[in-house]
C-alpha positions as CSV (number, residue, x, y, z in Angstrom):
1,P,-72.2,26.7,-16.2
2,S,-68.9,26.9,-18.1
3,A,-69.6,30.5,-19.2
4,F,-70.4,31.4,-15.6
5,F,-67.2,29.7,-14.3
6,H,-65.2,31.6,-17.0
7,L,-66.8,34.9,-15.9
8,L,-66.1,34.2,-12.2
9,T,-62.5,33.3,-13.0
10,T,-62.0,36.5,-15.0
11,A,-63.5,38.6,-12.2
12,F,-61.3,36.9,-9.6
13,I,-58.2,37.5,-11.7
14,S,-59.2,41.1,-12.3
15,L,-59.6,41.6,-8.5
16,L,-56.1,40.1,-7.8
17,V,-54.6,42.4,-10.5
18,S,-56.4,45.4,-9.1
19,C,-55.3,44.6,-5.5
20,S,-51.7,44.2,-6.7
21,L,-51.7,47.4,-8.7
22,R,-53.3,49.3,-5.7
23,E,-50.5,48.0,-3.4
24,I,-47.9,49.3,-5.9
25,V,-49.6,52.7,-6.2
26,D,-49.7,52.9,-2.3
27,I,-46.0,52.1,-2.0
28,E,-45.1,54.6,-4.8
29,S,-47.0,57.3,-3.0
30,F,-44.2,57.4,-0.4
31,F,-41.5,58.1,-2.9
32,G,-40.9,60.5,-5.8
33,E,-41.2,64.3,-6.2
34,E,-44.9,64.5,-5.2
35,V,-45.8,62.8,-1.9
36,E,-48.5,63.1,0.7
37,E,-48.2,65.8,3.3
38,T,-47.9,63.1,6.0
39,T,-44.9,61.5,4.1
40,E,-41.4,62.6,5.0
41,T,-39.0,61.6,2.3
42,V,-35.5,61.1,3.8
43,T,-33.7,59.6,0.8
44,D,-34.6,57.9,-2.5
45,N,-35.1,54.6,-0.7
46,L,-36.2,55.7,2.7
47,S,-39.5,57.5,3.8
48,I,-41.3,58.1,7.0
49,N,-45.1,57.7,7.1
50,R,-46.1,60.1,9.8
51,G,-49.8,59.4,9.7
52,K,-52.7,61.8,9.9
53,K,-53.2,61.9,13.7
54,K,-50.8,63.9,15.9
55,V,-49.2,61.6,18.4
56,T,-47.9,62.8,21.8
57,K,-44.7,61.1,22.7
58,S,-42.4,61.1,25.8
59,A,-38.8,62.1,25.6
60,K,-37.7,58.5,25.9
61,V,-40.0,57.4,23.0
62,L,-38.8,60.3,20.9
63,G,-35.2,59.4,21.6
64,T,-35.7,55.8,20.6
65,E,-37.5,56.8,17.5
66,N,-34.8,59.2,16.4
67,T,-32.1,56.6,17.0
68,I,-34.1,54.1,14.8
69,I,-34.4,56.7,12.1
70,K,-30.7,57.4,12.1
71,I,-30.0,53.6,11.9
72,A,-32.5,53.3,9.0
73,Q,-30.7,56.2,7.2
74,R,-27.3,54.4,7.5
75,G,-29.0,51.1,6.5
76,A,-30.7,52.7,3.5
77,K,-27.4,54.2,2.3
78,A,-25.6,50.9,2.8
79,I,-28.0,48.9,0.6
80,S,-28.6,51.6,-2.0
81,K,-26.1,50.1,-4.4
82,L,-26.4,46.4,-3.3
83,L,-30.2,46.4,-3.5
84,P,-31.1,49.5,-5.6
85,K,-34.8,48.5,-5.8
86,T,-35.3,47.8,-2.1
87,R,-37.0,50.5,-0.1
88,I,-37.7,51.2,3.6
89,I,-40.8,52.8,5.0
90,L,-40.9,53.8,8.7
91,H,-44.5,54.0,9.9
92,E,-45.0,56.3,12.9
93,T,-48.0,54.4,14.3
94,R,-49.1,50.8,14.6
95,E,-52.3,51.7,12.8
96,E,-50.4,53.0,9.7
97,F,-48.0,50.0,9.8
98,E,-50.8,47.4,9.8
99,K,-52.2,48.9,6.6
100,F,-49.2,47.3,4.8
101,A,-48.1,44.5,7.1
102,A,-49.2,41.9,9.7
103,P,-49.0,43.0,13.4
104,G,-45.5,43.2,14.7
105,R,-42.3,45.2,14.8
106,A,-41.5,45.0,11.1
107,E,-41.9,43.0,7.9
108,Y,-40.0,42.6,4.7
109,D,-42.5,42.4,1.8
110,T,-40.7,40.2,-0.7
111,S,-43.2,40.8,-3.5
112,A,-42.9,44.6,-3.3
113,D,-39.3,44.5,-2.1
114,V,-40.1,46.9,0.7
115,I,-39.2,46.9,4.4
116,H,-42.0,48.2,6.6
117,V,-41.1,49.2,10.1
118,N,-43.5,49.9,13.0
119,L,-41.9,52.8,14.9
120,E,-44.2,52.3,17.9
121,Q,-42.8,48.8,18.5
122,A,-39.4,48.7,16.8
123,S,-36.2,48.4,18.7
124,I,-32.7,49.6,17.6
125,T,-32.0,46.1,16.2
126,T,-35.2,45.9,14.1
127,V,-34.0,47.7,10.9
128,P,-30.7,45.9,10.6
129,H,-32.6,42.6,11.2
130,E,-35.0,43.3,8.3
131,I,-32.1,44.5,6.1
132,F,-30.4,41.2,6.7
133,H,-33.5,39.4,5.5
134,A,-33.8,41.6,2.4
135,V,-30.2,41.1,1.4
136,F,-30.3,37.3,2.1
137,L,-33.5,36.6,0.3
138,N,-32.4,38.7,-2.7
139,K,-29.1,36.8,-2.7
140,V,-31.0,33.5,-2.6
141,K,-32.5,34.3,-5.9
142,T,-29.2,34.7,-7.8
143,D,-26.5,33.1,-5.7
144,P,-26.3,29.2,-5.5
145,A,-24.2,29.4,-2.4
146,A,-26.8,31.6,-0.6
147,A,-29.6,29.3,-1.7
148,K,-27.7,26.3,-0.4
149,L,-27.1,28.0,2.9
150,A,-30.8,28.8,3.1
151,E,-31.6,25.1,2.7
152,T,-29.1,24.2,5.4
153,M,-30.6,26.7,7.8
154,M,-34.0,25.3,7.0
155,E,-32.9,21.8,7.7
156,S,-31.2,22.8,11.0
157,V,-34.4,24.5,12.2
158,R,-36.5,21.6,11.2
159,K,-34.7,19.3,13.6
160,A,-35.9,21.5,16.5
161,L,-39.6,21.7,15.4
162,P,-42.4,19.4,16.5
163,A,-43.5,17.2,13.6
164,T,-47.0,18.6,13.8
165,S,-46.0,22.3,13.4
166,E,-47.1,24.0,10.2
167,L,-43.6,25.1,9.4
168,A,-42.3,21.6,9.9
169,I,-44.9,20.2,7.5
170,R,-44.0,22.8,4.9
171,I,-40.3,22.0,5.2
172,D,-40.9,18.3,5.0
173,K,-43.0,18.7,1.9
174,F,-40.4,20.9,0.3
175,A,-37.6,18.3,1.1
176,D,-39.6,15.4,-0.2
177,K,-40.7,17.2,-3.4
178,Y,-37.1,18.1,-4.5
179,K,-35.1,15.1,-3.1
180,D,-34.5,13.8,-6.6
181,K,-33.9,17.3,-8.1
182,P,-30.5,18.5,-6.9
183,N,-30.5,21.7,-9.1
184,I,-30.7,24.4,-6.4
185,Q,-31.4,27.1,-9.0
186,N,-34.6,25.4,-10.2
187,E,-37.0,28.4,-10.4
188,E,-39.9,26.7,-8.8
189,R,-37.7,25.3,-6.0
190,L,-36.3,28.8,-5.3
191,A,-39.8,30.3,-5.2
192,E,-40.9,27.7,-2.6
193,L,-37.8,28.1,-0.6
194,I,-38.2,31.9,-0.4
195,G,-41.8,31.5,0.4
196,I,-41.0,29.3,3.4
197,M,-38.3,31.7,4.6
198,A,-40.5,34.7,4.2
199,S,-43.5,33.2,5.9
200,E,-44.4,34.8,9.2
201,D,-43.5,31.6,11.2
202,G,-40.4,30.7,9.1
203,Y,-39.3,34.3,9.1
204,R,-38.8,34.3,12.9
205,K,-37.5,30.8,13.4
206,L,-35.1,30.7,10.5
207,S,-33.3,33.8,11.8
208,K,-32.6,32.3,15.2
209,P,-29.2,30.7,15.7
210,N,-29.2,27.0,16.9
């Protein structure tokens, strides 16, 4: 049984590593000198994933899309020095977007440090919103003041949540676990804080002013 368990564990770890590496390879395929025919490289940190199917769009849709692309260009330029490793991928269709992110307008993948944007559903405020999250969550890792602000935001949001909500339960567990550990820069504490803020539920609620 122990040998079987060891084999199963090894296989599981290999699968996780394989999935992780595959995600990295997928992301890297949007940048560099050699990219897919469907990839439009705008800058070193911004690419457009056009998808394989030709999409018919109205003038209004094209206008909105072009505006979002221009905003993304300005945003990518603005963060190029502040966050040199952060990249933005604009996905032309919902289908392409959902290969990399959960359904929605956009998502900042903290593990890959990539902002994915769904051009079919994005608005003109979507890219700046995601860039804010990228900047803030990266600052949380290195700046004690940003980390403290994140906790303050989290506590403020908690007051407005029902006690039974999943986000409220996560925040309560976090607060209880670290109530006797005031060191905000504790690595494990930071990892949990970023995890809560980057979660699908926390991501939306923690960005809303109270």
